[in-house]
C-alpha positions, 0 to 999 in steps of 0.5 A: 702241281698247282702251278702246272695247272695254272699255266695251261689255264692262263694260256687257255684264257689268253688264247680265248681272250685274243680270239674274242678280241680279234673277232670284235675288231671293228672293220673300216665300215663299223669304225666309221659308223657307216659314214663316208670320208670327212672331207666329202662335202655336198651342195644341197637344194630343197624344194617345198612344192614337190614331194616325190614319193619313191617305190622300192625297186624289185629286190631292194628296200627303200630308205627315207632320211628326214632332217627334222629341224627348220633352218638346220645344218647340212647333214650328210648321210652315209651307208656302209662307209659311203655317202649316199646324200645330204639334207639341209633344214627340214627336208628329206631324200630317199635311196634304194638299198640291198637287203641285209644288215647295214649301218646308216649314219649322219654327220654334220657338214660345216666349213666354219666349225670343221673340227667340231663338225667332224665329231657331230654325228650319229649312227644306227643299224639297219636290217633291210628286207626287199620291198620294205620301206624304212624311215630315219629321222635326223634331229639336232639338239642345240645346247649352245651355239657351239655345243650340238648333239645329232641323233639318227633314229628309225621311226614308224611308217606313219610318223615317217610318212607324216614327216616326209609330207611336211618336209621339203624335198632335198637334192644334192651334189658333191661340192667340187 
């Protein structure tokens, strides 16, 4: 009698566990943390004189991404599985995004340390609302020449505006 009760309970447990695992299975976007394909590379130029300030388009949110390290590496920035741009050194750029839940990420771009660079990155959630402006800071922490950690984090508007005003404007294009 006890055995008969355990079997249905075990089956129920197995069913619930497999259903929960199926729901938690990462999609292509979440498994990449929001980044694009590793083989994509960018050429980046920065301009210290111009500091263009963008406005959110109607029905969109505006996102600024600031790399906060002098003479830093090229950092690619992705949203929902596609690259949207890149920074190099103490620089920034912005892009428009539809309202809703997104994943923003950054990954180090390096042809010298390719294997290491593929693992150096960070991701963060973004819940965007139309008409709002969001700021994300990329920081690179160097423990040694070959040991780096990267972090992308949201920052408050006042801090984001300060970082933009003290950074170079970044323009980028895909490498051919």
